N, C-alpha and C positions, 0 to 999 in steps of 0.2 A: 504494500500500500504506500503510495507516494504521500508526501507531506500535505498537499492540497486536499486529497481525499480524506486523510486523517483529520485535518482541520474541519472539514465539512461534517464528518461523522461525529466528531466530539463537540463541535460548536465553539471551538477556540481558534485563535488565529495561528497561522503558520509561524509567525514571529514568536508567539508564546511557546509553541512546540520547540522551536530552535532554542529559546531561552531555557526551557526545562532541560533540554539536552546539554546545554552549556553548563547548567548548575548541577548536573549529575542526577537529575530526577528521572530522566529517560536515558536508556543506554544509547550509545552512539549508533546511529542508523547505518545500515549497510548502504553502499552506493551502487547505483546501476552503472552500466558501462558508459552511459552518457553523463554520469555525475550526479544524478538525482538521488535524494534520500529515499530509501525503501525501508519501511517499517514492517515488523512482523504482525501477524494477526492479533496478538495480545496487546498491542500498543494502545488501542482505544480503551481497553479495560484499565490499563495502567494510568492513562490520563484521567479516567473517571475516578480512580483511587486518589490521585493527586488533587483533583478538583474537590472531591468530598472532604479531604483533609484541610485544604485551604478554606473551604466553607465553614469548617468547624473552628478555624482560627489558628491552625497549626502553621508555624513559620516554615518556609521552604527548607531551611537547614535541618529542621527536625524531621520533615517529611523525607528528606534525602537520607538521613540516618536510619529511619524506619525501613525505607526501601532497600538500603544496603544490607540490613539484617535479613530482610525477606529474600533478596536476591541470592544471598549466600546459603539459603536453605533454612535459616532460622525462623523463629516465630516471634515477631515483635508485638504480639497482641497485648501483653501486659504493659509493655512500654507505651503503646498507644493509649491504653486505658489510663495509665498513671499520668500521662501528659494531658489527656482530656480533663482529668480530675484537677490538675494544677490550673488549667484554664478556667474551670468553674470557680476555683478559689480566687483567682485573679478577678473574675467577673463580680463575685460577691464583694470583694474589697472595693472595686470600682463603683458598684452600686451604693455602698455605704458612703464613699467619698462624694458621689453625686447627690445623695440625699442631704448630706451636710452642706454642700455647696448650694443646693436649692434653698435650704432654710436661710442661709446667709443672704442669698440674693433676694428672697422674699422680704426679709427684714430691711434690706437696703431699699427696695422698692417702696416699702411703707414710709421710710425716712424721706425718700424722694417726693412722695405724694404730699407729705407735710411741708417740705421745702417749696414745692410747686404751688401749694395752696397759699403760701405767704409771698409768692413772687407775682408781681403785676404782669398781665398778659404782654407778651412780646419781649419781656426782659429775660436776660440770661439767669438761670438758676445755678449754673456751674455744678451740675450734679456729679460729674466725674472728678471734681476737685474736692469733694467733701472728705473730711478727715476719717469718717467712719467707713470708707469704702473697704469692703472685704477683699482680701487677696485670696483668690481661689486657687489652691494648689493642685486640684484634681486634673486640670487641663492645662495645656501650654498657655502662657500668658498672651502670646501674640494674637491668637484667634480662638475665641471660645465657641463661636457659632460657625457652622458650615454654611457658606452662602451658596445658594442654588444659582446656577447660570442658565 
């Protein structure tokens, strides 16, 4: 199976397949006489495994380690389970951080509402300059909200 067909079959781009190959997630493809990559029948399933792991939040380095164990005949199932559990623990910590940040932001909004009520229409309230601004550590300071384009 050539890379274009594999891309269509799996729903990912040929560039992504090449990237997976470069990162060691996919074995090096055989080359045809004309130099095209030729993948074995199991390549689509391997990409499905990679995409499932990515979807769960596994980083590519961890996926590569798991696949290396699998390729050498080992059984990485407990390693996969343990890593997934670690991800859940990280999620729970992040949820707690977000709840704390949410409470801080709600308190800040209440203070802003009070400040705005005392500010005449059209005048600056300097909300972002207030001393009581919480510093939210849960997310990077540069951009807290994702802007949709």
